[in-house]
Each structure stands twice: as structure tokens, then as C-alpha cells.
C-alpha positions as CSV (number, residue, x, y, z in Angstrom):
1,X,0.1,-0.2,0.1
2,X,3.0,2.4,1.1
3,X,4.3,2.0,-2.9
4,X,0.4,2.4,-4.4
5,X,0.6,5.7,-2.2
6,X,3.8,7.1,-3.4
7,X,2.6,6.6,-7.0
8,X,-0.7,8.9,-6.0
9,X,1.4,11.3,-4.2
10,X,3.0,13.1,-7.8
11,X,-0.8,13.2,-8.7
12,X,-2.3,14.7,-5.7
13,X,0.6,17.3,-5.6
14,X,-0.6,18.0,-9.3
15,X,-4.3,18.4,-8.4
16,X,-4.2,20.4,-5.6
17,X,-0.8,22.4,-5.4
18,X,-0.5,26.0,-7.9
19,X,-1.1,26.1,-11.4
20,X,2.5,26.2,-13.1
21,X,0.6,26.6,-16.7
22,X,-2.4,27.6,-18.2
23,X,-2.9,24.2,-19.6
24,X,-2.2,22.6,-16.2
25,X,-4.6,25.0,-14.6
26,X,-7.3,23.9,-17.1
27,X,-6.9,20.4,-17.3
28,X,-6.8,20.5,-13.2
29,X,-10.1,22.4,-13.1
30,X,-11.4,19.6,-15.8
31,X,-11.1,17.2,-13.6
32,X,-12.2,18.7,-10.6
33,X,-15.0,19.4,-12.1
34,X,-15.8,16.2,-13.5
35,X,-15.2,14.3,-9.6
36,X,-17.2,16.7,-8.5
37,X,-20.6,16.3,-11.7
38,X,-19.5,12.5,-11.5
39,X,-20.5,12.3,-8.0
40,X,-23.5,14.3,-8.7
41,X,-24.5,12.4,-11.2
42,X,-24.3,9.1,-9.1
43,X,-26.1,10.6,-6.3
44,X,-28.6,11.4,-8.6
45,X,-28.4,7.9,-10.1
46,X,-28.9,6.4,-6.5
47,X,-31.9,8.5,-5.8
48,X,-33.7,7.6,-9.1
49,X,-32.5,3.8,-8.7
50,X,-34.6,4.1,-5.1
51,X,-37.6,6.6,-6.5
52,X,-38.2,4.5,-9.5
53,X,-39.4,1.5,-7.4
54,X,-41.6,3.5,-5.2
55,X,-43.4,5.7,-7.9
56,X,-45.3,5.1,-11.2
57,X,-44.1,6.5,-14.6
58,X,-46.8,9.1,-14.5
59,X,-45.2,10.5,-11.5
60,X,-42.7,11.0,-13.1
61,X,-44.5,11.8,-16.6
62,X,-46.2,14.8,-13.9
63,X,-42.7,16.2,-13.2
64,X,-41.8,16.0,-16.6
65,X,-44.5,18.7,-18.0
66,X,-44.0,20.9,-15.0
67,X,-40.4,20.8,-15.5
68,X,-41.1,21.9,-19.4
69,X,-43.5,25.1,-17.9
70,X,-40.3,26.5,-16.0
71,X,-37.8,25.2,-18.4
72,X,-39.2,27.0,-21.1
73,X,-40.0,30.3,-19.3
74,X,-36.1,29.9,-17.5
75,X,-34.9,29.6,-21.3
76,X,-36.7,32.8,-22.5
77,X,-36.0,35.3,-19.8
78,X,-32.2,34.3,-19.2
79,X,-30.0,37.3,-19.4
80,X,-27.1,35.3,-19.5
81,X,-25.4,37.7,-17.0
82,X,-23.0,35.0,-15.6
83,X,-21.4,34.2,-18.7
84,X,-21.1,37.9,-19.7
85,X,-19.1,38.1,-16.2
86,X,-16.8,35.1,-16.8
87,X,-15.8,36.7,-20.4
88,X,-15.4,40.2,-18.9
89,X,-11.4,41.0,-18.6
90,X,-11.9,43.6,-15.9
91,X,-13.2,43.1,-12.2
92,X,-16.8,42.5,-11.9
93,X,-17.2,43.4,-8.2
94,X,-18.9,46.4,-9.8
95,X,-21.6,44.6,-11.3
96,X,-22.3,42.0,-8.5
97,X,-24.9,43.8,-7.1
98,X,-26.9,44.5,-10.5
99,X,-27.0,40.8,-11.2
100,X,-28.5,39.8,-7.7
101,X,-31.4,42.5,-8.1
102,X,-31.6,41.5,-11.6
103,X,-31.9,37.7,-11.3
104,X,-34.4,37.9,-8.2
105,X,-36.7,40.0,-10.0
106,X,-36.9,37.5,-12.8
107,X,-37.2,34.9,-10.6
108,X,-40.1,36.6,-9.2
109,X,-41.9,36.8,-12.6
110,X,-41.3,33.3,-13.2
111,X,-42.5,32.2,-10.1
112,X,-45.7,34.1,-10.8
113,X,-46.8,32.9,-13.8
114,X,-45.6,29.2,-12.9
115,X,-47.8,29.6,-9.7
116,X,-50.4,31.1,-12.0
117,X,-50.3,28.5,-14.2
118,X,-51.1,25.2,-12.3
119,X,-55.0,25.7,-12.9
120,X,-54.0,25.3,-16.7
121,X,-51.5,22.4,-16.5
122,X,-54.1,20.5,-13.8
123,X,-56.8,21.3,-16.5
124,X,-55.1,20.7,-20.0
125,X,-53.6,16.9,-18.6
126,X,-56.6,16.2,-16.3
127,X,-53.9,15.8,-13.3
128,X,-55.4,17.5,-10.0
129,X,-52.3,17.1,-8.3
130,X,-50.6,19.7,-10.2
131,X,-52.1,22.1,-8.7
132,X,-50.4,21.2,-5.2
133,X,-47.0,20.8,-7.4
134,X,-46.8,23.9,-9.9
135,X,-46.5,26.1,-6.3
136,X,-43.7,24.1,-5.3
137,X,-41.9,24.9,-8.6
138,X,-42.2,28.5,-8.1
139,X,-40.9,28.5,-4.5
140,X,-37.9,26.6,-6.0
141,X,-37.4,29.2,-8.5
142,X,-37.1,31.7,-6.0
143,X,-34.8,29.8,-3.8
144,X,-32.5,29.6,-6.7
145,X,-32.9,33.5,-7.9
146,X,-31.7,34.5,-4.3
147,X,-28.5,32.3,-4.6
148,X,-25.1,34.4,-4.1
149,X,-24.2,35.4,-7.3
150,X,-20.4,36.5,-6.3
151,X,-20.1,32.4,-7.0
152,X,-18.9,33.7,-10.3
153,X,-15.6,34.4,-9.2
154,X,-14.8,30.5,-8.5
155,X,-15.8,29.8,-12.2
156,X,-14.1,32.8,-13.8
157,X,-10.7,32.2,-11.8
158,X,-10.7,28.6,-12.6
159,X,-11.1,28.1,-8.6
160,X,-13.2,24.5,-9.4
161,X,-12.2,22.7,-6.2
162,X,-14.1,24.9,-4.2
163,X,-16.8,25.6,-6.9
164,X,-17.8,22.2,-6.5
165,X,-18.1,21.9,-3.3
166,X,-21.3,24.3,-2.5
167,X,-23.2,22.7,-6.1
168,X,-22.7,19.4,-4.2
169,X,-24.9,20.5,-1.5
170,X,-27.8,20.2,-3.7
171,X,-27.5,16.5,-4.9
172,X,-27.4,15.2,-1.6
173,X,-29.8,17.0,0.3
174,X,-32.1,15.8,-2.6
175,X,-31.0,12.5,-2.4
176,X,-32.0,12.6,1.6
177,X,-35.2,14.2,0.5
178,X,-36.0,12.9,-2.2
179,X,-35.9,8.8,-0.9
180,X,-38.0,9.7,2.3
181,X,-40.4,11.6,1.0
182,X,-41.3,9.1,-1.8
183,X,-41.2,6.6,0.9
184,X,-43.7,8.7,2.4
185,X,-46.0,10.1,0.0
186,X,-45.8,7.8,-2.5
187,X,-47.0,10.3,-5.2
188,X,-45.4,12.8,-7.5
189,X,-45.2,15.5,-4.8
190,X,-41.9,13.6,-3.5
191,X,-40.1,14.7,-6.8
192,X,-41.0,18.3,-6.3
193,X,-40.5,18.7,-3.1
194,X,-37.1,17.0,-3.4
195,X,-36.1,19.3,-5.8
196,X,-37.1,22.7,-3.8
197,X,-35.2,20.9,-0.5
198,X,-32.2,20.3,-3.0
199,X,-32.2,23.9,-4.3
200,X,-32.5,25.4,-0.5
201,X,-29.3,23.6,0.2
202,X,-27.1,24.7,-2.7
203,X,-28.0,28.5,-2.0
204,X,-27.5,27.9,1.8
205,X,-24.0,26.5,0.7
206,X,-23.3,29.3,-1.9
207,X,-22.8,31.9,0.7
208,X,-20.7,29.6,3.2
209,X,-18.2,28.9,0.1
210,X,-17.8,32.8,-0.7
211,X,-18.7,34.9,2.0
212,X,-20.9,37.9,0.4
213,X,-23.6,40.3,1.3
214,X,-25.2,41.3,-1.7
215,X,-27.6,44.3,-1.7
216,X,-30.6,45.4,-3.6
217,X,-28.8,47.5,-5.8
218,X,-29.7,47.8,-10.2
219,X,-27.4,50.1,-12.0
220,X,-28.9,50.6,-15.5
221,X,-25.5,51.1,-17.6
222,X,-23.9,48.1,-15.8
223,X,-27.2,46.1,-17.0
224,X,-27.3,47.3,-20.4
225,X,-23.7,46.2,-20.8
226,X,-23.9,42.8,-19.6
227,X,-27.4,42.5,-21.6
228,X,-25.3,43.1,-24.9
229,X,-23.9,40.1,-24.4
230,X,-27.2,38.6,-23.6
231,X,-29.1,39.6,-26.3
232,X,-27.1,37.9,-28.5
233,X,-27.4,34.3,-26.9
234,X,-31.5,35.2,-26.6
235,X,-31.9,33.3,-30.2
236,X,-29.7,30.5,-29.1
237,X,-31.9,30.0,-26.1
238,X,-34.7,30.3,-27.9
239,X,-34.0,27.7,-30.7
240,X,-32.9,25.6,-27.4
241,X,-35.8,25.8,-26.1
242,X,-37.2,24.1,-29.1
243,X,-34.6,21.2,-29.2
244,X,-35.1,20.4,-25.3
245,X,-38.6,20.6,-25.3
246,X,-40.2,20.2,-28.0
247,X,-40.2,16.0,-28.3
248,X,-41.6,16.2,-24.7
249,X,-44.2,18.4,-25.7
250,X,-45.4,16.4,-28.4
251,X,-45.1,12.6,-26.6
252,X,-47.1,14.0,-23.7
253,X,-49.7,15.9,-25.6
254,X,-49.9,12.6,-28.1
255,X,-49.3,9.5,-25.9
256,X,-49.9,10.5,-22.6
257,X,-48.3,10.8,-18.6
258,X,-47.4,7.1,-18.3
259,X,-45.6,7.3,-21.9
260,X,-44.0,10.7,-21.3
261,X,-42.3,9.2,-18.0
262,X,-40.8,6.5,-19.4
263,X,-39.5,8.6,-22.4
264,X,-37.9,11.1,-19.8
265,X,-36.5,8.7,-17.6
266,X,-34.8,7.5,-20.8
267,X,-33.7,10.8,-21.6
268,X,-32.2,11.9,-18.4
269,X,-30.3,8.2,-18.3
270,X,-29.2,9.2,-21.8
271,X,-28.0,12.8,-20.8
272,X,-26.4,12.6,-17.6
273,X,-23.1,11.1,-18.7
274,X,-23.1,13.5,-21.2
275,X,-24.1,16.6,-18.8
276,X,-21.4,15.2,-16.2
277,X,-19.0,15.4,-19.2
278,X,-20.0,18.5,-21.0
279,X,-20.7,20.5,-18.2
280,X,-17.1,20.6,-17.1
281,X,-15.5,21.1,-20.2
282,X,-17.8,23.6,-20.9
283,X,-17.2,25.0,-17.1
284,X,-13.6,25.7,-18.0
285,X,-12.8,25.9,-21.8
286,X,-15.5,28.6,-22.0
287,X,-13.1,30.8,-19.5
288,X,-10.0,29.5,-20.9
289,X,-10.7,29.6,-24.8
290,X,-11.9,33.6,-23.5
291,X,-8.3,34.0,-22.3
292,X,-6.4,32.5,-25.6
293,X,-4.5,35.2,-27.3
294,X,-4.3,33.6,-30.8
295,X,-6.1,31.5,-33.4
296,X,-3.3,29.1,-33.0
297,X,-3.8,28.6,-29.6
298,X,-7.4,28.2,-30.4
299,X,-7.0,25.8,-33.0
300,X,-4.8,23.9,-30.4
301,X,-6.9,23.6,-27.6
302,X,-10.1,23.0,-30.0
303,X,-7.9,19.8,-31.4
304,X,-7.3,18.7,-27.7
305,X,-10.8,19.3,-26.2
306,X,-12.8,17.6,-28.7
307,X,-10.0,14.3,-28.5
308,X,-10.0,14.0,-25.0
309,X,-14.0,14.4,-24.9
310,X,-14.6,11.9,-28.0
311,X,-12.0,10.0,-26.3
312,X,-14.6,9.3,-23.4
313,X,-18.0,9.7,-25.0
314,X,-17.7,7.8,-27.5
315,X,-17.5,4.7,-26.0
316,X,-19.8,5.4,-23.2
317,X,-22.4,5.9,-25.7
318,X,-21.6,2.4,-27.3
319,X,-21.9,0.8,-23.7
320,X,-24.9,2.3,-23.6
321,X,-26.6,1.2,-26.4
322,X,-25.3,-2.6,-25.9
323,X,-26.1,-2.8,-22.3
324,X,-29.4,-0.7,-22.1
325,X,-31.4,-3.4,-20.9
326,X,-29.3,-4.5,-18.0
327,X,-28.6,-0.9,-16.9
328,X,-32.3,-0.5,-16.6
329,X,-32.7,-3.4,-15.4
330,X,-30.4,-2.5,-12.5
331,X,-31.4,1.0,-11.8
332,X,-34.9,1.0,-12.2
333,X,-36.5,-2.7,-12.0
334,X,-39.1,-4.0,-13.8
335,X,-41.6,-1.5,-13.7
336,X,-40.1,0.1,-17.2
337,X,-40.2,-2.0,-20.2
338,X,-40.3,0.8,-22.4
339,X,-37.2,2.4,-21.5
340,X,-34.5,-0.1,-22.7
341,X,-35.3,0.5,-26.7
342,X,-35.4,4.5,-26.0
343,X,-32.3,4.5,-24.5
344,X,-30.2,2.6,-26.6
345,X,-31.1,5.3,-29.4
346,X,-30.8,8.4,-26.8
347,X,-27.5,6.9,-25.6
348,X,-25.6,8.8,-28.5
349,X,-26.7,12.4,-27.2
350,X,-23.8,11.1,-24.7
351,X,-21.8,12.0,-27.5
352,X,-23.6,15.1,-29.0
353,X,-23.7,16.6,-25.7
354,X,-20.2,17.3,-24.4
355,X,-18.9,18.0,-27.7
356,X,-21.5,20.4,-28.4
357,X,-20.6,22.4,-25.5
358,X,-17.1,22.6,-26.3
359,X,-17.8,24.3,-29.6
360,X,-20.4,26.6,-27.9
361,X,-18.1,27.1,-25.5
362,X,-15.3,28.3,-28.4
363,X,-18.4,30.3,-30.3
364,X,-19.3,32.2,-27.1
365,X,-15.2,32.9,-26.1
366,X,-15.0,34.4,-30.0
367,X,-18.0,36.3,-30.0
368,X,-19.6,34.6,-32.8
369,X,-22.6,32.8,-31.1
370,X,-24.8,33.4,-34.6
371,X,-22.8,30.5,-35.9
372,X,-24.2,28.1,-33.1
373,X,-27.3,29.8,-33.6
374,X,-26.9,28.8,-37.2
375,X,-26.4,25.1,-36.4
376,X,-28.7,24.5,-33.7
377,X,-31.3,26.2,-35.9
378,X,-31.1,23.4,-38.3
379,X,-31.2,20.9,-35.8
380,X,-34.4,23.1,-34.3
381,X,-36.1,22.7,-38.0
382,X,-35.4,19.0,-38.3
383,X,-37.4,18.6,-35.0
384,X,-40.1,20.6,-35.3
385,X,-41.0,19.1,-39.2
386,X,-40.5,15.2,-37.9
387,X,-41.3,15.0,-34.5
388,X,-44.9,14.8,-34.8
389,X,-45.4,12.5,-38.0
390,X,-42.3,10.2,-35.9
391,X,-44.4,10.3,-32.9
392,X,-47.9,9.2,-34.5
393,X,-46.7,6.6,-36.9
394,X,-43.5,5.0,-34.2
395,X,-44.5,6.0,-30.8
396,X,-42.0,7.2,-28.2
397,X,-39.4,5.3,-30.3
398,X,-40.1,7.8,-33.1
399,X,-39.7,10.6,-31.1
400,X,-36.1,9.5,-29.4
401,X,-35.4,8.7,-33.3
402,X,-35.7,12.1,-34.5
403,X,-34.3,13.8,-31.4
404,X,-30.8,11.8,-32.0
405,X,-30.9,12.4,-35.6
406,X,-31.4,16.3,-35.1
407,X,-28.7,15.8,-32.6
408,X,-26.1,14.8,-34.7
409,X,-26.9,16.9,-37.6
410,X,-26.6,20.0,-35.4
411,X,-23.4,19.1,-34.1
412,X,-21.9,18.3,-37.3
413,X,-23.2,21.8,-38.6
414,X,-21.3,23.2,-35.4
415,X,-18.2,21.3,-36.1
416,X,-17.9,23.0,-39.8
417,X,-18.8,26.2,-38.4
418,X,-16.6,26.0,-35.3
419,X,-13.5,24.9,-38.0
420,X,-13.6,27.7,-40.5
421,X,-13.6,30.0,-37.3
422,X,-10.4,28.6,-36.6
423,X,-8.8,28.5,-39.8
424,X,-8.6,24.8,-40.2
425,X,-11.1,22.2,-42.8
426,X,-13.2,20.5,-40.9
427,X,-11.4,17.0,-42.0
428,X,-9.0,18.3,-39.6
429,X,-10.6,17.4,-36.5
430,X,-10.9,13.6,-37.7
431,X,-8.3,12.5,-35.8
432,X,-10.1,13.8,-32.6
433,X,-11.9,10.2,-33.2
434,X,-8.6,8.2,-32.7
435,X,-9.3,8.0,-29.2
436,X,-12.5,7.4,-28.7
437,X,-12.6,4.8,-31.9
438,X,-9.5,2.9,-30.1
439,X,-11.6,2.6,-26.8
440,X,-14.6,1.1,-28.5
441,X,-13.0,-1.5,-29.9
442,X,-14.1,-4.0,-27.3
443,X,-17.5,-3.0,-27.0
444,X,-17.7,-3.3,-30.7
445,X,-16.6,-7.1,-30.4
446,X,-19.1,-7.3,-27.6
447,X,-21.7,-6.2,-30.0
448,X,-21.1,-8.2,-33.1
449,X,-21.1,-11.6,-30.3
450,X,-23.9,-10.4,-28.2
451,X,-26.1,-8.3,-30.5
452,X,-27.9,-5.1,-29.3
453,X,-28.2,-5.7,-25.4
454,X,-27.8,-8.2,-22.7
455,X,-29.4,-10.1,-19.6
456,X,-29.0,-9.2,-16.4
457,X,-26.6,-12.2,-16.2
458,X,-24.0,-10.6,-18.0
459,X,-23.1,-8.3,-15.5
460,X,-19.7,-9.4,-15.6
461,X,-19.0,-9.5,-18.8
462,X,-20.4,-5.8,-18.9
463,X,-18.2,-4.7,-16.2
464,X,-14.9,-6.4,-17.5
465,X,-15.4,-4.8,-21.3
466,X,-16.6,-2.0,-19.8
467,X,-13.5,-1.4,-17.9
468,X,-11.3,-2.3,-20.4
469,X,-12.9,0.4,-22.5
470,X,-12.9,2.9,-19.9
471,X,-8.8,2.5,-19.1
472,X,-8.3,2.8,-22.7
473,X,-10.4,6.2,-23.2
474,X,-9.4,7.6,-20.4
475,X,-5.4,7.0,-20.7
476,X,-5.8,9.0,-23.9
477,X,-7.3,11.7,-22.8
478,X,-4.8,11.9,-20.0
479,X,-2.2,11.3,-22.6
480,X,-3.3,14.5,-24.6
481,X,-5.1,16.8,-22.0
482,X,-2.2,16.5,-19.2
483,X,1.0,16.3,-21.3
484,X,2.4,17.9,-24.6
485,X,1.2,14.8,-27.0
486,X,0.0,16.6,-29.8
487,X,-3.2,15.5,-32.0
488,X,-1.4,14.7,-35.5
489,X,-3.0,15.7,-38.7
490,X,-4.2,12.6,-40.8
491,X,-1.4,12.3,-43.7
492,X,-2.5,14.7,-46.5
493,X,-5.1,16.9,-44.2
494,X,-3.8,20.3,-43.5
């Protein structure tokens, strides 16, 4: 054990010690955020695995519909102040109180609309429980609105060890509250109250990790300056609203709450790994891209970051596709028979989501958000035009297919636009696939051998081949990001 400890000491010193370079700072930041988000995702999966055995799919369907109402309001009213502060080159202290005041005003408006919409939601979907559930969401929005705005310094300065601490308070509290309430209530209110408890814990932790006493103060000049950046993000948010919610809206209306619950559960399982990878990458690379001085540095950073993401995401998506029956059986139990087929299709969001986060960070850092708008508009056009025919003819599986196909097309558009932005041919980014394809080989062999799914008796095989792929993928990612190893272009590709 002492020899093993000695081997770990250099890694520990590298992670917690002062960063000697911008690359080390970025790599450490990604690892800390990935660890924090990974732990949060694990807590979420534990909560999901327990509650899914206590509540019915229809309860999750109601929860999905309520979040749909909240989501589109928050998307449309997001002023992107936090992103504007991260991108701001000077001291942001004079802006903090204005941001806090604005987020409280915004929260009050959203909460009022959510609470007032309770009769409409209850009547439209014929679910009386929504009368009690929607006001709980309104309170939760207000709780998040009063969170400490000064936590932006942690992300802006890449102080990510402390950033993950306050954000983990929410998943921990949500797990405890969710399980206890599901046992006691046995209805959808357990989900709503657990979200409220999680937000309360996270808001309190935000003031503990970065002591600050904000005050209600609004400087119109500072607000206009920050809104200038947010206005350019508005159309991106509007299109993102369609991309994220049109499938749930159509499925819920055409197929009902029970199928919506099944579809949403598959979506949560499919997007959780991608969010766990993409969130930390975007959180680090947006300020990192913003601090780079030349297109040459942006080219190198883009190649490296995409290669790291794909080294992990490609084998992960393939593994979820192959082992979807096993994953659903272990996590959710026997009451979710429709989820494995949906999950096997939606699993490829595990690739598109984090890769899209990388490219979005580049577009935002270079103030070329309009390029991201065009790429996402292409995806939205596919969704809007094909979603209803797909759902009416193929059910929830049709919705999953259209969602995944549109995400792939949108990502390809982003890749082409990003490559041209930094002066590359799109084919120059093909070497970024090498690590992911290499790590996927063991899974491809399993897929050829056992087909598209395995039974619960294949846990040993799943763990074994998954471990091999994980080691290969993580080794490739570490070699690229934490060392000076380049992502070499293909022969003949400039």
C-alpha cells in the first residue's frame, strides 16, 4: 500500500498544488469539475434507482410536464449575466449587486407565472395534483434566484475545487429528501419537494463557500453592458428551447403521461453522462478559450478538447446502447419495460451533448454566437418538421430517433463552422476520433458477439469490457490533455 501511495502523491500534488501553466490549470479544472459532477450524477442515479421503484411512470410524467413549463420560462428570460461576467476582462465586483437584483426580479416574474399556470396544467393534462405541485416549483425558482452571485468568481478564476463543494450540497440534500418523501408520500409530490430541498441546500452553501452580502442595487449602465452579451444569446436560447422540449411536448400530448414518464426516464439516463462530461468541459473551456491570445492557440485547444471528450464519450455511448436492458434492469427495476429500447437510441446524446458544449464555449469566447445559432436552428428545423409525424406513426421510439438524428446533424454543423472559424478544414478534426474509436473496439466486439442487448446475467461481461474501454479512453484523454502530446493530423490533411 505504501508503494501505491507513493505513486499517487505526484498526481495529488499536481491536482491540489499551484498550477504552473494555463494548460495545467485547465486540466486540473476539468478533473475537479468532472469529479464533482460525476459524484453529483452518481447521487442522482442512486436517488433515481430508489424512487423509480416507489413511484409510477405517470408520476415522473407529471414531473416532466411541470419542468417543461419551468424550463421554457427560464430559457426565454435568461439574461446570460453569469456568462457575461466570466467573459468580462476587468474586475466584475461593481456588477455583482446588479446581477443579484436582476436575478431576483426575474425569479419573481417566473415564479408568479408558474404558480398562476397551475390550473391550466391541471386542466390540460387532467391531473389535479398539479395544483399543489406547480406552487412548489414556483418557490424553488425563487430560492435559486437569491443564490450568491459572487460564486461566479470561482468559475471565472478556475477555482473549481471550491466550486464543486457548494454545488454538491444540492444533490446530497435532494437524495436524502427524495427517498424519504417517496417512502412517505408515494406520489409525484415527493419529486417536487426534493427539488425544492436541494435548491435550498445549494443556495445556503453558495454563501458559505464565498461569503458575500449582496444588496438590492440596480445600475442601468452595468445592466445594459451585460445585456448586450445576453441579447446575442437570446436567439440561441430560443432555439435551444425547441431543441430540448419539443419532443416532450409532443409525446405528452399524443401519448399521455405514462409514456412521457418512460420517455423522460430514458432521456435522463441518456443525457446524464453527457452532461457530466460536457458541463465541466464547458465550465473550464469557456474562460480558457476567452483567455487565449491567437487563433493558433484556439486551434490547438479545440483539437485537444474535442479529442479528450470523444475519447470518453464515444465508448460510453456505445456501452449504454449495448447494455441498455441491463442498465434499466439494475437501476429502475421491472416497471419500465419501454425504457431500454428508447435508451439505446437516445444514448448517442452522450456524444453530441459534451462535444456541442465544447464548440459552444468556443463560439461564445470568440463572440461568434451567431454561428451556434445557425447550427442549432438546423437541428430545430428537423425536430419541428419531423417530431409529430414520427410520434404519431412510431410512438416514443420515433421521438427518440428524431431527437438523436437532429442532435447529430446539429453537431456536424457546429464542427464545420467551428473549424472554419479557427482556420481549419473540417477534416482536420477527424483525428480527434482516434482515442474514442480505439476505446470502443472492445465494445464493438461484444456488440458483434451478443447483439444489441444483454440480460442481467451478463453483469460480469459488462463490467469487464466496460473497464477495458474506460481504461483505454481515459488513458487517451490523459495523454492528450495533461501532457504535451499533440493531436496529429491525418496524412494529407492540413
